[in-house]
VOGU-3710 file (C-alpha; in Angstrom, 3 decimals, decimal comma):
1> mnlikrniie> 38,312/159,457/86,469  39,135/156,306/85,924  42,568/156,491/85,066  43,274/158,084/88,909  40,936/155,372/90,435  42,994/152,220/88,891  46,133/153,842/89,293  45,587/155,740/93,005  48,255/153,202/94,573  50,813/154,138/92,387
11> lsiffvflly> 49,747/157,608/92,640  49,958/157,394/96,572  53,529/155,952/97,275  54,587/158,508/94,142  53,659/161,421/96,458  54,484/159,705/99,922  57,968/159,281/98,104  58,228/163,287/97,233  57,147/163,933/100,536  59,966/161,885/101,508
21> fsawfifnnd> 62,571/162,979/99,332  61,736/167,156/99,552  62,568/165,922/103,604  65,607/164,415/102,813  66,885/167,162/100,366  65,982/170,018/103,229  67,505/167,832/105,503  70,262/165,799/104,253  71,134/167,668/101,023  74,170/169,499/102,224
31> nvainndels> 75,389/167,401/104,696  75,925/163,833/103,274  78,442/162,966/100,754  76,743/162,360/96,934  78,405/159,134/95,651  77,049/159,530/92,521  78,903/160,686/89,334  78,661/158,291/87,092  78,710/160,418/83,902  81,950/162,687/84,402
41> yainyynftp> 83,359/158,953/85,118  82,015/157,752/81,882  83,544/160,549/79,897  86,356/161,148/81,315  87,972/157,786/81,434  86,463/155,936/79,348  86,623/158,912/76,578  82,439/157,535/76,291  79,962/160,051/76,112  76,103/158,656/76,935
51> hlsnflneli> 74,897/161,819/74,644  71,065/161,948/75,963  72,215/161,930/79,348  75,052/164,551/78,718  72,609/166,706/77,267  69,958/167,089/79,575  73,043/167,705/82,119  74,299/170,102/80,332  70,722/171,741/79,530  69,684/172,135/82,719
61> qskklnlilg> 72,583/175,112/83,519  70,569/175,463/87,230  72,710/173,805/90,148  69,106/173,393/92,331  66,947/171,730/89,401  69,337/169,403/88,762  69,465/168,855/92,648  65,340/168,922/93,149  64,741/166,858/89,383  67,703/164,438/90,907
71> silfpslcaa> 66,671/164,030/94,720  63,144/164,432/94,445  61,093/163,802/91,146  62,790/160,883/89,663  62,977/158,662/92,860  60,229/159,318/93,238  58,996/158,752/89,446  60,903/155,169/89,951  59,199/154,048/92,998  56,024/154,527/91,200
81> ilykifykil> 56,976/152,026/88,561  58,708/149,595/90,878  55,069/149,119/91,867  53,869/148,673/88,682  56,055/146,519/87,544  56,261/144,509/90,676  52,271/144,394/90,634  51,836/143,161/86,693  53,322/140,359/88,062  52,218/139,676/91,179
91> qntlwsvslt> 48,717/141,029/91,594  49,341/141,425/95,536  49,296/144,569/96,945  51,180/144,395/100,045  54,319/142,629/98,788  54,793/144,928/95,697  54,601/148,357/98,154  56,835/145,599/99,982  59,279/144,994/97,529  59,188/148,608/96,041
101> llsilssesf> 60,213/150,577/99,701  63,311/147,730/99,766  64,178/148,501/96,375  64,009/152,428/96,698  65,539/152,774/99,937  68,872/151,240/98,564  72,102/152,018/100,053  75,830/150,877/99,144  77,291/151,481/102,403  74,139/151,408/104,631
111> pfinflksvf> 72,068/148,641/103,766  69,132/147,742/104,871  69,856/143,907/106,440  72,787/145,824/108,631  69,847/147,990/110,209  67,179/144,674/110,314  70,368/142,725/112,610  70,796/145,969/115,060  67,144/145,937/115,691  67,145/142,074/116,547
121> tfsdlynvan> 70,202/142,474/118,574  69,158/145,402/119,787  71,539/147,869/118,705  71,637/151,928/118,327  69,830/152,109/115,110  70,834/155,578/114,495  74,436/154,002/113,787  72,941/151,545/110,745  70,704/154,380/109,364  71,692/156,318/106,704
131> rsenfeiigf> 72,794/159,692/107,368  75,487/160,208/105,677  75,545/159,068/102,505  72,686/159,811/99,652  70,407/156,912/98,860  71,575/154,865/95,860  68,541/156,468/93,404  69,306/160,203/94,014  71,622/161,883/91,407  70,584/163,319/88,224
141> pipsfsifcf> 70,760/162,692/85,505  72,377/159,038/86,689  70,637/157,027/88,102  67,501/158,758/88,893  66,454/159,631/84,876  68,448/156,460/83,868  66,590/154,033/86,252  63,426/155,576/85,712  63,962/154,901/81,769  64,955/151,497/81,897
151> litfyysnrv> 62,151/150,677/84,160  59,182/152,298/82,004  61,014/150,538/78,901  61,100/146,787/80,668  57,239/147,970/82,172  55,749/148,231/78,471  57,864/145,820/76,854  57,959/142,825/79,066  54,436/141,489/77,561  54,157/138,273/74,651
161> inlnksfifi> 50,894/138,208/74,435  50,581/141,250/72,264  53,711/141,926/70,908  53,249/142,673/67,339  55,729/143,645/65,014  54,329/147,332/64,895  55,593/146,972/69,145  58,800/145,667/68,421  59,696/148,920/66,564  58,555/150,827/68,900
171> atslwlinth> 60,510/148,791/71,839  63,708/148,474/70,061  63,727/151,729/69,644  63,434/152,733/73,054  65,712/150,204/73,879  68,300/151,999/71,667  67,464/155,482/72,852  68,682/153,940/76,712  71,581/152,487/75,570  72,879/156,970/74,854
181> ihpldgllgl> 71,102/157,681/78,579  73,137/155,267/80,363  75,250/153,025/78,417  75,584/149,692/81,026  72,330/149,159/81,954  70,965/149,996/78,061  73,143/147,547/76,947  71,451/145,160/79,124  68,066/146,183/78,392  68,874/146,202/75,233
191> sywtmfvlit> 70,655/142,419/75,212  67,678/141,281/76,948  65,087/142,896/74,295  66,584/141,056/71,305  66,856/137,769/72,881  63,548/138,149/74,382  61,902/139,459/71,209  63,943/136,485/69,068  62,519/133,368/71,897  59,087/135,002/71,096
201> vflkkisfsl> 59,281/135,947/67,371  60,621/131,984/67,279  57,460/131,280/69,847  54,558/132,914/68,078  55,972/132,221/64,944  55,792/136,435/63,859  57,257/136,580/60,400  59,235/139,751/59,134  60,167/140,511/55,525  63,580/141,327/54,403
211> keillillmy> 63,083/144,391/54,344  61,806/144,887/57,722  64,710/142,855/59,098  67,450/145,284/56,907  65,475/148,355/59,108  65,876/146,458/62,258  69,537/145,354/61,886  70,774/149,168/60,519  68,692/150,685/63,645  71,362/148,201/65,449
221> vcnflllfin> 74,146/149,061/63,491  73,560/153,163/63,126  73,048/153,057/66,943  76,229/151,249/67,964  78,358/152,879/65,525  76,803/156,395/67,264  77,787/155,195/70,817  80,716/153,801/70,312  82,443/156,711/68,183  85,476/157,758/69,950
231> fevdtltnin> 85,150/155,290/72,187  88,285/153,680/74,217  87,796/150,064/73,831  91,044/149,364/75,543  89,346/150,533/78,677  87,108/147,581/79,283  90,859/145,281/78,847  91,958/147,186/82,148  89,230/146,003/84,610  91,365/144,933/87,591
241> peqnfplysl> 90,575/141,436/88,373  91,367/140,842/91,487  87,758/141,914/92,318  85,716/139,895/94,699  82,435/139,002/94,237  81,185/138,200/97,710  79,403/134,830/98,406  76,670/135,682/99,794  75,361/138,309/97,056  76,085/134,411/94,833
251> lfyfispmtl> 73,932/132,870/97,600  71,583/135,512/97,414  71,148/137,079/94,089  71,107/134,223/92,068  71,385/130,406/94,097  69,007/130,991/96,026  65,723/131,970/93,893  67,417/129,811/91,108  67,012/126,805/93,908  63,693/128,144/95,235
261> iiliniffkv> 62,389/128,042/91,880  63,213/124,352/91,402  61,791/123,133/93,935  58,093/124,647/93,926  58,055/122,600/89,878  59,322/119,637/91,361  57,315/119,892/94,895  53,889/121,508/93,354  52,478/121,359/90,515  53,339/124,026/88,056
271> dlyeffikff> 52,191/124,404/84,311  55,523/124,594/82,869  54,208/126,538/79,923  52,489/129,313/82,117  55,970/129,141/83,624  58,036/129,447/80,753  55,887/132,033/78,662  55,011/134,532/82,427  59,006/134,686/83,126  61,365/133,470/80,281
281> piyilmviel> 62,355/137,484/80,406  63,323/137,433/84,453  65,676/134,043/83,701  66,862/136,665/80,465  68,480/138,527/82,496  69,532/136,929/85,422  71,678/134,744/82,473  72,694/138,121/80,948  74,120/139,549/84,285  75,834/136,648/85,171
291> cliglslmgy> 77,829/136,400/82,080  78,889/140,278/82,831  79,613/139,231/85,844  81,438/136,453/84,717  83,694/138,338/82,420  84,374/140,928/84,775  86,046/139,064/87,304  87,805/138,174/83,862  89,191/141,639/83,628  86,871/142,326/80,886
301> gvdlqmlenr> 83,905/145,163/80,790  83,295/146,969/83,724  83,771/147,182/87,603  81,871/144,832/89,577  81,228/147,723/91,609  79,184/149,638/88,909  76,960/146,299/88,376  75,920/145,911/91,357  75,057/149,491/91,953  72,541/150,232/89,314
311> islfllhfly> 70,028/148,095/87,277  70,593/145,587/89,793  70,473/146,950/92,654  67,060/148,451/91,803  65,514/145,705/90,052  67,042/143,094/88,658  67,790/141,181/92,271  64,503/141,415/93,355  62,753/140,494/90,251  65,059/136,916/90,757
321> yvpviyylnk> 62,420/136,791/93,570  59,100/137,253/91,662  58,703/133,806/90,459  58,807/132,210/93,435  56,285/134,789/95,196  53,917/134,491/92,514  53,372/130,427/92,782  53,372/130,423/96,971  51,135/133,365/96,413  48,494/132,230/94,620
331> dsifyensle> 45,390/131,243/95,469  44,221/128,409/97,565  42,997/125,695/94,255  47,307/125,983/93,477  48,111/124,547/96,662  44,817/122,244/96,677  45,796/120,502/93,474  49,685/119,724/94,543  48,565/117,933/97,772  50,009/115,130/97,773
341> kniffsllkk> 49,207/111,574/100,260  52,567/111,473/101,719  51,928/113,086/104,977  55,526/115,092/105,836  55,333/116,639/102,165  51,857/117,988/102,180  52,055/119,381/105,938  55,263/121,070/104,549  53,277/121,967/101,932  50,453/123,585/103,664
351> siynlfskyk> 53,694/125,667/105,981  54,797/126,792/102,892  52,100/127,975/101,496  50,890/129,628/104,478  53,611/131,602/104,964  53,930/133,532/101,614  50,062/133,565/101,191  47,776/133,373/104,311  49,680/134,944/107,163  52,226/137,172/105,088
361> aiylvpfsil> 50,724/140,425/107,013  51,897/138,955/109,711  55,500/139,558/108,438  55,433/142,026/105,673  53,544/144,305/107,352  55,740/145,023/110,394  59,013/144,319/107,641  57,259/147,310/105,744  57,263/149,436/109,010  61,188/149,000/109,729
371> lityaylsln> 61,672/149,652/106,630  59,743/153,332/107,322  61,787/153,503/110,036  64,707/153,415/108,166  64,042/155,752/106,507  62,751/158,300/108,973  66,294/157,842/110,817  68,630/158,358/107,400  66,960/162,046/107,936  69,491/164,200/109,472
381> i> 65,828/166,205/111,496
//
């Protein structure tokens, strides 16, 4: 009973999306273009098989069950886990719910930003609602199941305080398994975890015996041998180098959150030790994603479209703004401790603090209502 009380919001989000995606399945499934076929693409083009995803795909022979799992159950579970991830860091329900709604309703061809523009320009909202293709989270085993596995592994492995050797072995095993569910997201997650562990072990001075180090290395080697057996390495050098990475993506996903957090560190009295310990995992993910984008633009790795439409779309690009929201949403003590004698800067700080903390409901509630409206109009009722 206490477990239910502690997770009442997560359960509410799960059941609300369970109802919504059930309605979507009833009204939209036979009338939209399903665009998530990366599993067959990976197998046919790369001569590469994500073994666990392929096993699940072959195990579940019922097409209807496959659709229910990929269109209803796992997208709803992803929504609940996304909320837990955001709330774990922000400790704020309204911000966490808003970010979860924005994340789970992501669509490549019908982005919510276009819907928002139509609201302000009084255009026809039906034309910009997602009525002709599935939401990006829909599909089984990729992406709904693969995203769920990444999210739940990230949620439980993102810890510094209680990190110990036993947990490192368990979490390492989980991230290695993720590479056989979705290779790109899994390798991104494994790279993140490896860097996270190396930094944390150094900071906490956790010592490993030679036997333990060799065991971890053996786990990595065996995993990569299994992962890349029969893999066509040449396909990693056949990426179109003429791909375009939109300027707005660079601006909004990377430059803006980095600029904002730098300004916060300059103008507010941020505890740099707390900032590093709490948020360095997020910036590890940002560095890895930027490296993958850079390699793709040079013609190596995977297509930008695949990079942009998986875990980056559902988690990473929202996660990069979380440190900004966290500091600007802190209690008044944080703001009062950073007051300056300069009247202009004091007023500026007060305005920014009030915008993100005191008055956030003024824009987050209507924003969430617009997201719900977008979801409703996306149903072919």
